[in-house]
N, C-alpha and C positions, 0 to 999 in steps of 0.2 A: 103558639099554643092557643087553642080556641075553646070556647064553652058552648054546649048545645043543650036544648030542652029546658028543664027547670033550672039548671045551673045558670044559663044565660039570663033568665028572668030574674033570678035572685041577684045576680050581679048588677043588673040595671037598677033594681030596687035599692040596693046598697049604695050605688053611685048617687041616686036621688035623695037618699036619706030618709025614705018612708018607713023603713023597717030597721030594727036594731041589727047590728052585725051578728051573723050566725057563722057557725063553723061549717065551712064548705070545703070540698076537695080542692077547689081553686085557691081558696085562702091558705089552706095548709101547704099547698104546693108553692105558692108565692112566698110564704114565710120561710119555707125550706130553701128556696132560691136566694132569698135575701141573706140568710145565715151562711150559706155555702159560698156566696160571692162577696162576703164582707171583706175578705182579704185580697180579692182580685178586682181589677178595674172592669166595670160593667159598661156596655155601650150606651151612649146617650139617646140613640134612636133605635126603637125596637118595633116589631110588628104589633099592631093594635089587637089586643085579644077581644075587643068589643065589636070592631067593625070587620073582623075576619080579613085583615090585611088590605082593605080597600082604601084606607087612608093611613096617615102616620101621626102618632102622638108621642110626645116625650115620655120617658119613663116616669118623670115626676107627675105629669098630668094624669097618667093612668093610675098611679098609686093614690093621687088625691081623689080621683073619682071612686076608687075602691075603698076609700076611708083608711088608707095606710100611710105610713111615713117612710121616707128613704133613709132606712137605718144605716146603710153603707155610707151615704153622703154625710149623715150626722156624725157617724163614727170618724170619718175622715177629717171633718172640720174640727171635731173635738180633739183628735190627735194632733192636728196642726197647731191648735191653740195651746195644747199642753206642751208641745215642743217649743213654741215661741216663749211661753212662760219659763220653761226650764233654761232656755238659752239666755233670756234676760237675767234670770237669777244667777246663772254661771258667769255672765259678763260682769254683773255687779260684784260678785265674789272675787273675780279676777282683778278688777280695779282696786278692791280693798286690799288684796294681797300685794299688788304693785305699790300701793301707797305705803303699806307697812315696810316693804322692801326698800323703798326710797328713804324712808325715815331711818331704818337701820343702817343703810349704806352711808348716809350723811353723818350719823353718829360715829361709825367706825372710821370714816375718813378724817373726822375731827380728831379722834384719838390718835391716829397714825401721824397726822400733821403735828400734833403737840409733841409726840415722842421724837419726831424727826427734827423739830426745831431745838429741842433740848439737846439731842445728840450733836447737832450742828454747832451750837454754842460751845459745847464741851470740846469738840474737835478744833474749833477756832482758837480757843484758849491754849490747847496743846500745841497748835501750829505756831502761835506767838512765842511760846516757851522754846520750841525747837529752833525757831529763827534766831532767837537771842543766843542760844547755845552755839548755833552754827557760826554766827559772827565772831564769838569769842574763840572758837576753834580755828577759824580762818586767820585771825590775828596771830594766834600762837604758831600756826603752821607757817605763815609768812615770815615770822621772826626766825623760826628754826631753819627755814629754807635759805634765808639770807646768811645765817651763820655758816650753813653747810657750803654755800657757794663761795663764801670768803675763804673757807678752809681749802676747798678744791682749787681755787685760784692760786693760793699760795703754794700748794703742792705742785700744781702744774708749772708755776714759774721756776720752782727749784729743779723740776725734772727737765725743763727746757734749757736751763743754764748748764746742767750736766751734759745734755745732748749737744749743745752748742760748743762746749769745750772739746768733746769727742770729735765733732765734725771739723773743728778747726785743726785738730791734730791730723785727721785723715786727709784734709785738704793739703796740708804741708807735705805729707807723704806722697800724695798723688802728684803734686807739682814736681817733686824730686824725680818720681818715676817718669813723669811726662818729659822732663828734660833728657833723661837717659834714653827714652824711647825715640825722641826727636833725633838725637845723635845717631842711634842705631839706624833709624829710617834713612837719614841722609847718607849713611855709609852704604846701606842696601841699595838706595836709589842710584847712587853713583855706580855701584857694581852692575846693577841691572841695565843701566843706560849704556855702559861700555859693552855689555853682552849684546844688547839690542842693536847698537850701532854696527857691531861686527856682523850680526845676523842680517841686518838691513843691507849692508854692503854686499853680502853674499847673495841675498835675494835680488838685489838690483842687477848683479851680474847674471843670475839665472834668468831674470826677466828680459834682459837684453838678448840673451841667447834664444829664449823662447820667442821673442818678437821676431828675431831673424828667421827662426824656424817656421813661425806662423806665416811670414811673408812667402817663404818657399812653398809651404803647404797650400796657401791660397792660390798661388800661381798654378800649382799642380791640380788643385780642385777645379780651377777655371778651365784648364785644359781637359780634365776628365768630364766636366759638364758639357763642353762642346762636343766631345766624342760621344757622350751618352745621348745627346740630342740627335746626332747623326744616326746613331744606332736605333733610337726609337723611331725615327723617320723611316728607316729601312724596314724595321719590324712591322710598323703600321702598314706599309705597302704589302709586305708578305701576308699579314693577317687579312687585309682586304681581299687579297687574291685567293688565299686558301681557306677562308672562313666558310663553314657550311651552315645551312639553316637549322634552327633548333628543332629537335624532334617534337612532335605533338605529344601531349601528356598521355593520351590513350596508347599510342604506339610505344612510348617509353615504358609505361606500366606493364604492357603485355610482354615486354622483354624481361621483366622480373620473374624469377622462377617461383612457382607455387602461388601466383596471383592471378585472379580472374577479374576481368574488366568488362563491364557491360557497354552497350551502345550509348551514344550521346543522348542525354535526357532532354525532352522538350521543355520541361519545367521542374521546379522543386529540386535543384541541384544540377551538376554537370554530368557525373558518371556514378554508376553503382560499382562498388569495389568489394571483393571478398577473397578469402583464401580458397585455393582450389585443391581438389583431391588429385590422386594419381591420374585419373581420367580427364582432368581438366574441368570438372564440374564445380560450380560455386558451392561453398560450405557456409553454413550459418555460424555466427550472425553476419549479416551484410552491413555495408557501410555506404553512406552517401557522401560523395566528394564534391567540393566546390572550389574551383580554381580562381584565385584572385591575383591580378597583376596591376596594382595601384600603389600609390606612394605609401599609404599607411592603411592598414585594416581598421575598420570602424566597428563600434559595438553593434550597429544595425546589421552588419554582415553576419556577425555571430548569431544574433537573434533570428535572422532569416534562415540560416542554415539549420538551427535547432528546430524551427517551425517546419522546415522541409522534411527533416528526419522524422518528426512526430507524425506528419501527414502520411509518410511512407511506412510508418510503424517500424522504424529501424532503431536499434539501441545505440548506434555509434555513428557519429558524423565527423568528417575530416575536412579542415580548412587548409588548403595548400596555396602558398605564395611562391613567387618565382625566386625572390631573394630573402635573405634573413632580415635585412633592414626594413622590409615591409611589415614585419610583425612589431607590435607595440612591446614596450618593456614588460608590461603586465602579462602579455601573451607568452613572452619568452620565459618568464618566471613560473608560469602555471600552464604548461603546454598540454596537460592532461587533466581534465576535471569534468564534473557533472553540471550541466546546465538544464534546469527544468526537466529532469528525468532522463536526459540524453547525455551520453558520454562523448565529450568533444575533444578532438585531437587537433592541435595547431602545429603545422609542419611546413616544410618547404620542399621544393623538387629534389634537393640534394639529401634532405633528412628523411624523406618518407620511406624509402626502402629499409633504412636502418630502424626507424620507428616501428614499422610493421613486423620486423623480426623480433623486436622487444615485446610487442603485443601478441605474438603468435601463441605462446603458452596460455596467456589470459583468455584469448578467444577459444582455445580448446577447452578450457575449464567452463567457460560460458556455454559452449555447445553441449557439454556433458551435464552440467548442473543447472542450466537455465540462464536466461538473460539477466536475472537479478543477482547473479553471483557476486558482482562487485558491490552492489548495495548491501549485501549481507556480510561483505568483508571490506569495510571501509579502510582498515589499516593497510590492506594490500593495495587499494587504490591510491592512498597517500604514498606508499612506497614506490609505485609506478611513476607518480608525478615527480618524486625526488630523483628517481633513476634517470628520467629524461633531462632534468636540470644538471645532474652530475655528468651525463654523457656530453651535453652541450659544453660544459666547462672543460671537460677533457679534450674535446675537439678544438675548442678555442686555444687551449694551451698547446696542442699539437700544431695548430696553425702558426702560433707565435714561434714555436720551436723551428718549424719549417722555414718561416720567414727569416729567423736569425741564422739558420744554416745557409740559406740562399745568400743572405747578406755577407756572411763570413766567406762563402765561396767567391762572391763577387770581389770582396776586398782582397782575398788571396790572389785571385787572378790579376787584379789591378797592381798589387804589389809585385807579383812575379814579372808583369810587363815592365813595371818601373825599374825593378832590379836589372832586368835584361837590358833596358835602355841605358841604365847607369854603367853596366858592364861594357856595353858597346861604346859608350862615350869614353870610358877609361881606356879601353883598348885602342880607340882611335887616337887619343891623346898620346899614348905611349908610342904609337907608330909615326907620330908627326916628326919631321926632320929637325934636329937641333944643332947647336954648336959643337965643335969637337971636344970642348972641355966639359960639357954637361951631357946628362942622359936624356932629359926631356925638354930642354929648351928654357928651363927656369934660370939656369946659370947664365945663358946667353942673354936672357931678358934683363938680367941685373948688370951685365957688362957694359962699359961705356962705348 
């Protein structure tokens, strides 16, 4: 803000002090600015109204030259001094209040301490009285307890005497009964000993007969073993001469009715297998088959077969071994199950046709309702697994029955041959020439 013409001259005169202060527009405007900015912070450096901004003067210097005071600064300093005095007065009052509080606290603590000491003395006197009473009651109780114990001891002694008399009487009765029992026991022992001796003599006679028969049977078994070895040698020769080479799995599977077999796979399994329609075309779902001819199937073989089936996107995989003994016990107990989303069948060359016939209706339902038919019917899958186990048990029992029948037939044949030999021996003995007085030479053997 600048002043021009007469106003500028009047301002210079006022700053020099040559004329008394007059009411000018500049002074009224400065007074208004001072009043309006009394509550706000004013800048310390402003544009000089006298030199038109060519230099800089502080607000205080300008106001001094104009003959005015910095009312805002004065008001600020006055407010700070007033606040300082109020704070000092409040601090002195607070210290006085704290001193009064400390005095009151000390007085009340002294009163409470006195009351506590009085109550403590009273309680101690009561405690001493109670201790004296307790000692007297303990003495009376001990005397009463001694009297009661004495009475109980006397009663117990009387009761023990009565029991001792009763026990003495029972002991006498038991001794008499024991003597009678000993006599009866001796009688029974003698009787049993006589029976056992007679039975032992009979068993010894039977044992001697059995030992004689055993010797005869051992001789016959030795002869039969020799004959069996000769027969096995002959049969081995015949088997070597007449044995044929085992059919390939693919040729064997193609001979099964209603089964389609693909060509040998270069990787991810051995063959693709499926049920065939009337025209011989493969039906869904298909199966990947892996043939194993090793001592025991490993878990890695099953994982590889499952991985091959997943790569070929087939829901069923079949592991086929040459012999039943090549399957582990856990494989035989769970021959049908799901592994990582693939249904796995563990079978052998002999079991596979039968297993496929068992699974044929399941595959038809899977073909009609989708590959996830068994996932939606877990109970049916468990029933199929149990069916395979039951069928295997039935086949095992049939094998045992067949072996028993063959053994019975062999024993029958042997006994027939033995009887025929005995008959021939008996007839030859009857035809032997004897003495005129006997029929079979035994009389002549006994004559002098």
